Residue frames as qw, qx, qy, qz and C-alpha x, y, z in Angstrom:
[[0.675, 0.696, -0.038, 0.241, -32.40, -202.46, -121.93],
 [0.715, -0.113, -0.177, 0.667, -29.78, -201.17, -119.51],
 [0.237, -0.701, -0.146, 0.656, -28.33, -197.74, -118.81],
 [0.459, 0.661, 0.337, 0.488, -28.61, -194.86, -121.26],
 [0.321, -0.265, -0.109, 0.903, -27.23, -191.34, -121.36],
 [0.170, 0.864, 0.469, 0.072, -29.47, -188.31, -121.70],
 [0.422, -0.054, 0.076, 0.902, -27.93, -185.14, -123.10],
 [0.082, 0.890, 0.421, -0.157, -29.52, -181.69, -122.82],
 [0.504, 0.128, 0.207, 0.829, -27.95, -179.23, -125.27],
 [0.010, -0.901, -0.359, 0.242, -28.60, -175.58, -124.55],
 [0.395, 0.876, -0.014, 0.275, -27.21, -172.29, -125.76],
 [0.092, -0.842, 0.443, -0.292, -24.70, -172.00, -122.92],
 [0.349, -0.438, 0.807, -0.185, -24.16, -175.49, -121.54],
 [0.714, 0.097, -0.622, -0.306, -24.38, -179.18, -122.38],
 [0.489, -0.384, 0.628, -0.468, -25.54, -181.36, -119.49],
 [0.671, 0.136, -0.678, -0.268, -25.58, -185.14, -119.48],
 [0.526, -0.385, 0.595, -0.471, -26.53, -187.94, -117.15],
 [0.249, 0.063, -0.960, -0.111, -26.58, -191.71, -116.84],
 [0.603, -0.101, 0.181, -0.770, -30.20, -192.75, -116.34],
 [0.156, -0.031, 0.987, -0.037, -31.57, -196.13, -115.39],
 [0.160, -0.318, -0.799, -0.485, -34.87, -197.71, -116.47],
 [0.251, -0.679, -0.648, 0.236, -36.72, -196.18, -113.50],
 [0.132, 0.891, 0.169, 0.401, -35.66, -192.64, -114.41],
 [0.598, -0.756, 0.039, 0.263, -33.05, -192.33, -111.68],
 [0.421, 0.831, -0.306, 0.195, -29.93, -190.31, -112.52],
 [0.919, -0.282, -0.079, 0.266, -26.81, -192.23, -111.49],
 [0.552, -0.324, 0.139, 0.756, -24.14, -189.77, -112.60],
 [0.321, 0.917, 0.232, -0.058, -23.92, -186.38, -114.30],
 [0.550, -0.192, 0.234, 0.779, -21.42, -184.28, -116.23],
 [0.294, 0.901, 0.272, -0.168, -21.46, -181.01, -118.12],
 [0.557, 0.033, 0.281, 0.781, -19.54, -179.01, -120.67],
 [0.124, 0.572, 0.025, -0.810, -19.71, -175.46, -121.95],
 [0.614, 0.550, 0.563, 0.062, -21.70, -175.11, -125.16],
 [0.225, -0.327, 0.362, 0.844, -19.74, -173.48, -128.03],
 [0.499, 0.564, 0.517, -0.407, -22.99, -172.33, -129.63],
 [0.431, 0.770, -0.176, -0.437, -21.51, -171.01, -132.89],
 [0.162, 0.529, -0.810, -0.195, -19.32, -174.02, -133.72],
 [0.901, -0.014, -0.099, -0.422, -21.19, -177.20, -134.71],
 [0.750, 0.270, -0.572, 0.192, -18.07, -179.38, -134.73],
 [0.088, 0.354, -0.634, 0.682, -17.10, -178.16, -131.26],
 [0.683, -0.211, 0.208, -0.667, -20.61, -178.93, -129.96],
 [0.938, 0.089, -0.287, -0.175, -20.33, -182.49, -131.23],
 [0.535, 0.350, -0.625, 0.448, -16.85, -182.85, -129.74],
 [0.255, -0.362, 0.502, -0.743, -18.17, -181.63, -126.38],
 [0.865, -0.101, 0.039, -0.490, -20.98, -184.22, -126.51],
 [0.834, 0.260, -0.476, 0.100, -18.45, -186.91, -127.45],
 [0.257, 0.389, -0.640, 0.611, -16.21, -185.99, -124.50],
 [0.519, -0.295, 0.345, -0.724, -19.15, -185.85, -122.11],
 [0.939, 0.006, -0.148, -0.310, -20.37, -189.31, -123.14],
 [0.680, 0.334, -0.577, 0.304, -16.83, -190.68, -122.83],
 [0.071, -0.404, 0.585, -0.700, -16.63, -189.35, -119.26],
 [0.724, -0.168, 0.252, -0.620, -19.92, -190.99, -118.32],
 [0.919, 0.189, -0.309, -0.158, -19.05, -194.28, -120.04],
 [0.289, 0.543, -0.704, 0.355, -15.83, -194.58, -118.07],
 [0.164, -0.170, 0.801, -0.551, -17.75, -195.89, -115.05],
 [0.640, 0.257, 0.492, -0.532, -21.03, -197.18, -116.53],
 [0.314, 0.083, 0.851, 0.412, -22.03, -199.64, -119.23],
 [0.357, 0.498, 0.105, -0.784, -24.02, -197.45, -121.63],
 [0.510, 0.249, 0.795, 0.214, -26.15, -198.93, -124.42],
 [0.270, 0.662, 0.500, 0.489, -27.56, -195.82, -126.13],
 [0.213, -0.254, -0.173, 0.928, -27.64, -192.01, -126.04],
 [0.128, 0.790, 0.578, 0.162, -30.56, -189.61, -126.30],
 [0.308, -0.054, -0.007, 0.950, -29.95, -185.96, -127.14],
 [0.071, 0.830, 0.529, -0.161, -32.44, -183.19, -126.43],
 [0.385, 0.059, 0.227, 0.893, -31.77, -180.25, -128.76],
 [0.131, 0.660, 0.356, -0.648, -33.37, -176.82, -128.63],
 [0.159, 0.380, -0.482, -0.773, -34.59, -176.71, -132.22],
 [0.813, 0.283, -0.027, -0.507, -36.64, -178.32, -134.97],
 [0.300, -0.317, 0.892, 0.116, -35.83, -182.04, -135.20],
 [0.500, 0.156, -0.578, -0.626, -37.08, -184.02, -138.18],
 [0.852, -0.170, 0.029, -0.495, -39.59, -186.85, -137.84],
 [0.872, 0.179, -0.439, 0.125, -36.81, -189.48, -138.12],
 [0.627, -0.771, 0.099, 0.059, -35.24, -188.05, -134.94],
 [0.842, 0.086, 0.161, 0.508, -32.01, -187.60, -136.84],
 [0.410, 0.375, 0.143, 0.819, -31.50, -184.11, -138.28],
 [0.130, -0.657, -0.360, 0.649, -31.69, -180.76, -136.51],
 [0.405, 0.662, 0.469, 0.422, -33.36, -178.66, -139.18],
 [0.079, 0.718, -0.030, 0.691, -33.07, -175.36, -137.31],
 [0.574, -0.491, -0.483, 0.443, -31.94, -174.23, -133.87],
 [0.035, 0.951, 0.168, 0.258, -32.53, -170.59, -132.89],
 [0.364, -0.890, 0.272, -0.032, -29.68, -170.35, -130.37],
 [0.679, -0.334, 0.573, 0.313, -27.20, -172.80, -131.90],
 [0.121, 0.562, -0.514, -0.637, -25.44, -172.99, -135.25],
 [0.404, 0.109, 0.900, 0.124, -27.34, -176.07, -136.45],
 [0.544, 0.479, -0.082, -0.684, -28.97, -175.78, -139.89],
 [0.903, 0.283, -0.221, -0.235, -29.99, -179.12, -141.48],
 [0.057, -0.626, 0.757, -0.179, -27.39, -180.76, -139.25],
 [0.833, -0.003, -0.518, -0.194, -27.22, -184.60, -139.53],
 [0.293, -0.667, 0.524, -0.441, -26.56, -184.80, -135.82],
 [0.912, -0.202, 0.293, -0.204, -27.47, -188.44, -135.21],
 [0.898, 0.385, -0.085, 0.196, -25.18, -189.74, -137.95],
 [0.270, 0.740, -0.414, 0.456, -22.32, -187.50, -136.83],
 [0.478, -0.585, 0.495, -0.430, -22.61, -188.52, -133.18],
 [0.977, -0.040, 0.179, -0.113, -22.99, -192.24, -133.91],
 [0.753, 0.527, -0.245, 0.308, -19.77, -192.05, -135.90],
 [0.046, 0.708, -0.466, 0.529, -18.03, -190.32, -133.00],
 [0.461, -0.438, 0.581, -0.508, -19.26, -192.37, -130.04],
 [0.355, 0.151, -0.903, -0.188, -20.11, -195.74, -131.67],
 [0.151, 0.269, 0.838, -0.451, -23.45, -196.09, -129.88],
 [0.043, 0.615, 0.689, 0.381, -27.07, -195.81, -131.08],
 [0.080, -0.188, -0.218, 0.954, -28.23, -192.19, -130.82],
 [0.058, 0.719, 0.670, 0.175, -31.70, -190.62, -130.83],
 [0.132, 0.058, -0.046, 0.989, -32.17, -186.86, -131.37],
 [0.122, -0.696, -0.706, -0.054, -35.27, -185.17, -129.95],
 [0.046, -0.713, -0.051, -0.698, -36.52, -181.63, -129.44],
 [0.204, 0.174, -0.683, 0.679, -35.65, -180.60, -125.89],
 [0.491, -0.110, 0.267, -0.822, -39.22, -179.71, -124.88],
 [0.839, 0.033, -0.398, -0.370, -40.47, -183.00, -126.31],
 [0.571, 0.152, -0.730, 0.344, -37.83, -184.82, -124.26],
 [0.094, -0.150, 0.556, -0.812, -38.90, -182.95, -121.12],
 [0.695, -0.059, -0.045, -0.715, -42.55, -183.75, -121.84],
 [0.815, 0.063, -0.567, -0.101, -41.69, -187.42, -122.14],
 [0.329, 0.192, -0.713, 0.589, -39.70, -187.29, -118.91],
 [0.346, -0.107, 0.401, -0.841, -42.61, -185.78, -116.98],
 [0.792, 0.022, -0.253, -0.555, -45.08, -188.20, -118.59],
 [0.776, 0.120, -0.618, 0.048, -43.01, -191.28, -117.82],
 [0.591, -0.104, -0.596, 0.533, -41.51, -190.46, -114.44],
 [0.095, 0.032, -0.282, 0.954, -43.02, -187.15, -113.27],
 [0.324, 0.191, 0.374, -0.848, -46.28, -185.24, -113.02],
 [0.669, 0.243, -0.245, -0.658, -48.02, -187.08, -115.87],
 [0.013, -0.283, 0.959, -0.012, -47.18, -190.62, -114.80],
 [0.328, 0.218, 0.847, -0.356, -50.81, -191.65, -114.18],
 [0.556, 0.620, 0.217, -0.509, -52.44, -190.56, -117.46],
 [0.711, 0.222, 0.547, 0.382, -52.23, -191.40, -121.17],
 [0.339, 0.720, 0.289, 0.532, -52.60, -187.86, -122.53],
 [0.424, -0.729, -0.180, 0.507, -50.64, -184.90, -121.20],
 [0.402, 0.808, 0.061, 0.426, -49.41, -181.49, -122.29],
 [0.605, -0.415, -0.151, 0.663, -46.23, -179.93, -120.91],
 [0.191, 0.924, 0.107, 0.314, -45.99, -176.13, -120.95],
 [0.683, -0.227, -0.168, 0.674, -42.53, -174.84, -120.09],
 [0.005, 0.972, 0.164, 0.166, -42.38, -171.21, -118.99],
 [0.667, -0.387, 0.062, 0.634, -38.94, -169.66, -119.09],
 [0.170, -0.329, 0.304, 0.877, -37.19, -167.36, -121.55],
 [0.396, 0.007, -0.495, -0.773, -39.96, -168.36, -123.96],
 [0.750, -0.027, 0.424, -0.507, -42.87, -170.80, -123.84],
 [0.234, 0.302, -0.875, -0.297, -42.18, -174.34, -124.99],
 [0.781, -0.038, 0.269, -0.562, -44.30, -177.43, -125.11],
 [0.154, 0.224, -0.942, -0.195, -44.54, -181.13, -125.64],
 [0.750, -0.039, 0.040, -0.659, -47.51, -183.45, -126.08],
 [0.067, -0.108, 0.992, 0.001, -48.11, -187.08, -125.22],
 [0.676, 0.104, -0.055, -0.727, -51.26, -188.45, -126.85],
 [0.961, 0.015, -0.121, -0.247, -52.48, -192.00, -126.24],
 [0.832, -0.450, 0.265, 0.189, -49.22, -192.80, -124.52],
 [0.742, 0.261, 0.250, 0.565, -47.06, -191.73, -127.47],
 [0.227, -0.547, 0.059, 0.804, -44.96, -188.61, -127.90],
 [0.508, 0.750, 0.424, 0.011, -46.68, -186.55, -130.58],
 [0.445, -0.343, 0.302, 0.770, -44.14, -185.11, -133.02],
 [0.440, 0.706, 0.055, -0.553, -46.39, -184.23, -135.95],
 [0.857, 0.495, 0.140, 0.021, -45.94, -185.04, -139.62],
 [0.558, 0.702, -0.245, 0.367, -42.61, -183.24, -139.90],
 [0.697, -0.112, -0.467, 0.532, -41.34, -183.54, -136.33],
 [0.177, 0.193, -0.197, 0.945, -42.07, -179.97, -135.26],
 [0.425, -0.649, -0.537, -0.332, -45.37, -180.26, -133.40],
 [0.577, -0.672, -0.391, 0.251, -46.08, -178.51, -130.06],
 [0.365, 0.145, -0.069, 0.917, -44.34, -175.19, -130.79],
 [0.178, -0.750, -0.637, 0.009, -47.07, -173.75, -128.62],
 [0.313, -0.573, -0.134, 0.745, -45.20, -170.58, -127.70],
 [0.061, -0.169, 0.428, 0.886, -45.76, -169.39, -131.25],
 [0.042, 0.633, 0.766, 0.105, -49.52, -169.71, -131.20],
 [0.080, 0.308, 0.077, 0.945, -50.73, -166.21, -132.08],
 [0.203, -0.569, -0.726, 0.328, -52.84, -164.68, -129.32],
 [0.025, 0.782, 0.174, -0.598, -52.71, -160.97, -130.24],
 [0.630, 0.577, 0.370, 0.367, -53.07, -160.18, -133.96],
 [0.305, 0.798, -0.023, 0.519, -50.51, -157.54, -134.86],
 [0.630, -0.775, -0.030, 0.033, -49.05, -157.73, -131.34],
 [0.349, -0.796, 0.449, 0.206, -45.52, -157.69, -130.06],
 [0.626, 0.580, -0.509, -0.113, -42.79, -158.77, -132.47],
 [0.906, -0.335, 0.258, -0.027, -41.46, -162.23, -131.66],
 [0.304, -0.594, 0.664, 0.337, -38.03, -163.70, -132.23],
 [0.592, 0.211, 0.756, 0.183, -39.61, -166.08, -134.75],
 [0.124, 0.029, 0.465, 0.876, -40.49, -163.09, -136.96],
 [0.207, -0.590, -0.676, -0.389, -44.24, -163.11, -136.35],
 [0.138, -0.345, 0.257, -0.892, -46.27, -160.78, -134.17],
 [0.658, -0.309, 0.074, -0.683, -48.45, -161.55, -131.18],
 [0.647, 0.070, -0.758, 0.043, -47.03, -164.98, -130.25],
 [0.723, -0.604, -0.308, -0.133, -48.12, -166.41, -126.90],
 [0.762, -0.218, -0.252, 0.556, -44.60, -166.38, -125.49],
 [0.225, 0.426, -0.023, 0.876, -44.43, -162.61, -125.91],
 [0.451, -0.547, -0.015, -0.705, -47.09, -162.35, -123.17],
 [0.887, -0.377, -0.049, -0.261, -46.84, -165.57, -121.14],
 [0.820, 0.206, -0.366, 0.388, -43.10, -166.16, -120.61],
 [0.613, -0.553, -0.196, 0.529, -40.57, -165.28, -117.95],
 [0.371, 0.095, 0.214, 0.899, -39.17, -162.72, -120.36],
 [0.166, -0.622, -0.431, -0.632, -42.59, -161.08, -120.63],
 [0.582, -0.695, -0.398, 0.138, -42.97, -161.10, -116.84],
 [0.555, -0.374, -0.043, 0.742, -39.70, -159.26, -116.34],
 [0.214, 0.279, 0.347, 0.870, -40.26, -156.83, -119.23],
 [0.278, -0.696, -0.459, -0.477, -43.72, -155.79, -118.04],
 [0.610, -0.668, -0.312, 0.289, -42.66, -155.52, -114.40],
 [0.501, -0.185, 0.068, 0.843, -39.66, -153.36, -115.29],
 [0.079, 0.472, 0.414, 0.775, -41.82, -151.14, -117.48],
 [0.413, -0.783, -0.403, -0.233, -44.21, -150.38, -114.63],
 [0.643, -0.552, -0.144, 0.511, -41.35, -149.77, -112.21],
 [0.435, 0.071, 0.227, 0.869, -39.67, -147.46, -114.72],
 [0.075, -0.613, -0.427, -0.661, -42.88, -145.46, -115.11],
 [0.020, -0.299, 0.438, -0.848, -42.86, -144.67, -111.40],
 [0.644, -0.421, -0.511, -0.383, -45.79, -146.81, -110.29],
 [0.342, -0.616, 0.439, -0.558, -46.19, -146.31, -106.54],
 [0.933, -0.209, 0.161, -0.245, -47.16, -149.93, -105.95],
 [0.874, 0.349, -0.221, 0.255, -43.89, -150.96, -107.63],
 [0.044, -0.866, 0.365, -0.338, -41.84, -148.95, -105.15],
 [0.708, -0.520, 0.459, -0.132, -41.09, -151.76, -102.70],
 [0.931, 0.203, 0.233, 0.193, -39.99, -154.12, -105.47],
 [0.483, 0.777, -0.143, 0.376, -37.75, -151.44, -106.92],
 [0.339, -0.796, 0.421, -0.272, -36.26, -150.84, -103.48],
 [0.900, -0.218, 0.378, 0.020, -35.58, -154.58, -103.22],
 [0.810, 0.447, 0.148, 0.351, -33.68, -154.26, -106.52],
 [0.546, -0.362, -0.001, 0.756, -31.54, -151.49, -105.07],
 [0.175, 0.767, 0.080, -0.612, -33.31, -148.83, -107.12],
 [0.001, 0.395, -0.701, -0.594, -32.01, -150.37, -110.36],
 [0.775, 0.289, 0.071, -0.557, -34.82, -151.33, -112.76],
 [0.632, 0.454, -0.607, -0.162, -32.45, -153.65, -114.62],
 [0.012, 0.293, -0.887, 0.356, -31.86, -155.61, -111.41],
 [0.712, 0.062, 0.358, -0.601, -35.50, -156.74, -111.40],
 [0.220, 0.251, -0.900, -0.281, -35.41, -160.41, -112.43],
 [0.700, -0.219, -0.532, -0.423, -37.83, -163.30, -112.43],
 [0.614, -0.199, -0.675, 0.358, -36.39, -164.86, -109.24],
 [0.092, 0.019, -0.356, 0.930, -36.52, -161.45, -107.53],
 [0.504, -0.192, -0.219, -0.813, -40.21, -161.06, -108.44],
 [0.745, -0.223, -0.614, -0.138, -40.96, -164.55, -107.13],
 [0.461, -0.080, -0.602, 0.648, -39.02, -163.91, -103.92],
 [0.139, -0.090, 0.184, -0.969, -40.91, -160.65, -103.34],
 [0.636, -0.216, -0.403, -0.622, -44.24, -162.35, -104.02],
 [0.681, -0.198, -0.683, 0.173, -43.45, -165.05, -101.46],
 [0.296, -0.109, -0.479, 0.819, -42.72, -162.28, -98.96],
 [0.052, 0.684, 0.653, -0.321, -46.17, -160.80, -99.58],
 [0.060, -0.336, 0.206, 0.917, -45.32, -157.96, -101.99],
 [0.532, 0.555, 0.511, -0.386, -48.65, -157.11, -103.62],
 [0.388, 0.734, -0.308, -0.464, -47.14, -155.70, -106.81],
 [0.014, 0.389, -0.900, -0.196, -45.03, -158.82, -107.38],
 [0.390, 0.224, 0.866, -0.219, -48.08, -160.99, -106.74],
 [0.515, 0.673, 0.194, -0.495, -50.07, -158.97, -109.27],
 [0.266, 0.635, -0.599, -0.410, -47.38, -159.53, -111.89],
 [0.116, -0.133, 0.983, 0.045, -47.43, -163.29, -111.38],
 [0.448, 0.446, 0.669, -0.391, -51.23, -163.28, -111.46],
 [0.456, 0.701, -0.128, -0.533, -51.17, -161.38, -114.77],
 [0.145, 0.437, -0.844, -0.276, -48.75, -163.92, -116.21],
 [0.280, 0.112, 0.932, -0.201, -51.05, -166.65, -114.94],
 [0.529, 0.572, 0.307, -0.546, -53.96, -165.04, -116.79],
 [0.419, 0.616, -0.497, -0.444, -52.11, -165.21, -120.10],
 [0.029, 0.255, -0.966, -0.045, -51.10, -168.80, -119.45],
 [0.388, 0.248, 0.792, -0.401, -54.55, -169.91, -118.31],
 [0.569, 0.601, 0.100, -0.552, -56.32, -168.40, -121.30],
 [0.364, 0.557, -0.665, -0.339, -53.83, -169.91, -123.74],
 [0.113, -0.125, 0.979, -0.115, -54.04, -173.33, -122.10],
 [0.540, 0.382, 0.546, -0.514, -57.84, -173.21, -122.39],
 [0.577, 0.616, -0.250, -0.474, -57.47, -172.76, -126.16],
 [0.215, 0.435, -0.867, -0.111, -54.99, -175.64, -126.40],
 [0.311, 0.039, 0.886, -0.341, -57.23, -177.91, -124.32],
 [0.634, 0.463, 0.206, -0.584, -60.15, -177.20, -126.65],
 [0.591, 0.559, -0.500, -0.296, -58.06, -178.78, -129.42],
 [0.338, 0.398, -0.844, 0.123, -56.05, -181.47, -127.63],
 [0.797, -0.402, -0.100, -0.440, -58.22, -182.52, -124.65],
 [0.452, 0.298, -0.769, 0.341, -55.38, -183.87, -122.49],
 [0.662, -0.536, -0.524, 0.022, -55.99, -185.35, -119.04],
 [0.563, -0.666, -0.102, 0.477, -53.26, -183.24, -117.42],
 [0.390, 0.833, -0.102, 0.379, -51.41, -180.02, -118.17],
 [0.757, -0.401, -0.132, 0.498, -47.99, -179.85, -116.54],
 [0.131, 0.975, -0.075, 0.165, -46.37, -176.45, -115.97],
 [0.834, -0.230, 0.012, 0.502, -42.57, -176.51, -115.97],
 [0.416, 0.653, 0.000, 0.633, -39.68, -174.16, -116.64],
 [0.367, 0.095, -0.446, 0.811, -37.98, -171.69, -114.34],
 [0.298, -0.321, 0.029, -0.899, -41.04, -169.52, -113.72],
 [0.731, -0.330, -0.517, -0.299, -42.99, -172.52, -112.42],
 [0.492, -0.022, -0.636, 0.594, -40.85, -172.32, -109.27],
 [0.237, -0.264, 0.169, -0.920, -43.30, -169.63, -108.13],
 [0.010, -0.189, -0.951, 0.245, -45.66, -172.52, -107.38],
 [0.036, 0.662, 0.748, -0.045, -49.23, -171.67, -106.45],
 [0.050, -0.645, -0.065, 0.760, -48.49, -167.94, -106.63],
 [0.177, 0.300, -0.580, -0.736, -48.55, -168.56, -110.38],
 [0.109, -0.124, -0.954, -0.250, -50.59, -171.75, -110.69],
 [0.134, 0.518, 0.687, -0.492, -53.63, -170.48, -108.76],
 [0.281, 0.601, -0.068, -0.745, -54.06, -167.75, -111.38],
 [0.161, 0.230, -0.820, -0.498, -53.40, -170.18, -114.24],
 [0.009, 0.274, 0.960, -0.063, -56.09, -172.54, -112.95],
 [0.195, 0.589, 0.480, -0.621, -58.64, -169.79, -112.35],
 [0.311, 0.579, -0.254, -0.710, -58.30, -168.27, -115.82],
 [0.082, 0.105, -0.934, -0.332, -58.16, -171.71, -117.44],
 [0.115, 0.416, 0.870, -0.237, -61.52, -172.57, -115.86],
 [0.221, 0.644, 0.252, -0.688, -63.02, -169.22, -116.83],
 [0.343, 0.590, -0.391, -0.618, -62.14, -169.66, -120.52],
 [0.235, -0.095, 0.954, 0.162, -62.51, -173.40, -121.07],
 [0.466, 0.019, -0.490, -0.737, -64.98, -174.24, -123.83],
 [0.710, -0.255, -0.574, -0.319, -68.04, -176.03, -122.44],
 [0.100, 0.247, -0.713, 0.649, -67.01, -175.44, -118.84],
 [0.518, -0.071, 0.510, -0.683, -69.34, -177.05, -116.26],
 [0.874, 0.251, 0.086, -0.406, -70.41, -179.62, -118.90],
 [0.787, 0.427, -0.432, 0.109, -67.17, -181.57, -119.37],
 [0.835, -0.406, -0.143, 0.344, -64.59, -183.27, -117.16],
 [0.049, 0.970, -0.217, 0.100, -61.98, -180.78, -116.03],
 [0.810, 0.256, -0.359, 0.386, -58.33, -181.68, -116.33],
 [0.612, -0.714, -0.070, 0.333, -55.74, -180.99, -113.65],
 [0.377, 0.825, -0.255, 0.337, -53.07, -178.31, -113.99],
 [0.861, -0.454, -0.045, 0.227, -50.04, -179.65, -112.15],
 [0.085, -0.885, 0.443, 0.115, -46.57, -178.39, -111.34],
 [0.749, 0.428, -0.502, 0.061, -43.72, -180.29, -112.99],
 [0.836, -0.540, 0.090, -0.015, -41.86, -182.69, -110.70],
 [0.895, 0.053, 0.076, 0.436, -38.52, -183.26, -112.43],
 [0.225, -0.845, 0.113, 0.471, -37.30, -179.66, -112.66],
 [0.318, 0.782, -0.409, -0.346, -34.46, -178.97, -115.08],
 [0.284, -0.309, 0.898, 0.133, -33.61, -182.70, -115.22],
 [0.719, 0.374, 0.445, -0.380, -36.79, -183.56, -117.15],
 [0.602, 0.697, -0.281, -0.271, -35.16, -183.17, -120.57],
 [0.059, 0.546, -0.835, 0.035, -32.16, -185.27, -119.61],
 [0.475, -0.016, 0.828, -0.297, -34.32, -188.04, -118.15],
 [0.711, 0.516, 0.264, -0.398, -36.74, -187.96, -121.07],
 [0.472, 0.694, -0.491, -0.233, -33.99, -188.03, -123.70],
 [0.115, -0.392, 0.908, -0.096, -32.34, -190.99, -121.97],
 [0.583, 0.185, 0.720, -0.328, -35.62, -192.92, -121.87],
 [0.664, 0.642, 0.006, -0.383, -36.38, -192.13, -125.52],
 [0.189, 0.616, -0.744, -0.179, -33.00, -193.63, -126.44],
 [0.361, -0.072, 0.916, -0.160, -34.49, -196.95, -125.28],
 [0.558, 0.539, 0.566, -0.281, -37.31, -196.55, -127.81],
 [0.199, -0.292, 0.549, 0.757, -35.69, -196.39, -131.27]]
């Protein structure tokens, strides 16, 4: 079909790239994301596409948006970190850029990118779990991206795992992402350091004695250097992820679970725990084929690549 542009719209930036049919990124560009101004967001996307079109023959545009996208891949019904509410984004952008446009949830786009060109390339059924500020997800079933009846399937971070548990940004209590996200990792680690845990001393020293300076990358760095406390924190996060994935696998039965997002950069320091707790809680373990839990391969470009490829599939 030719070259397409994939756009990844976040709360702070808009990234775009020209992607060929093999998933290779030929050029990139970015703009700041004026999160509270819908017209300004669309103008930024228009300008970004114009920059990329100046040197490439583009036939379509795919946009990955962090929000609920309707089943027609046209309207952003709700976006938690952007000003979109029932926003007819596809129609608005097609009028601006005069190219076919497809709108997709950003995690769905990333799941499609990993399925088509990344860690799920060799299977027909895969589940992407993205672990960052929250927990996101996307599902490919029988080789097709599963959007659900209304377009909002795979909001796995809001599966309730602790009745009456921690309050979530969605308004419910006990959502999985309150225990299994990068935000949860940092919150729990800081809490133990603040309480004066002796084992947390070396990590706190690494943070210059400032509890607020403890971040996800700092925890991962310390764990790589052998810090036992940091390793324990990643293992605890892995337990929450592994147990939740076991529940999802009981329903979906994918061939592969791909772990992406910023926290996945911890590699086997996280994934070994995820795999162990997944196996320990899988329904019918020892009497069924066991799927593989793999690290994502495309990094933060998965959404861009996936959105661009979905633009080829109207």
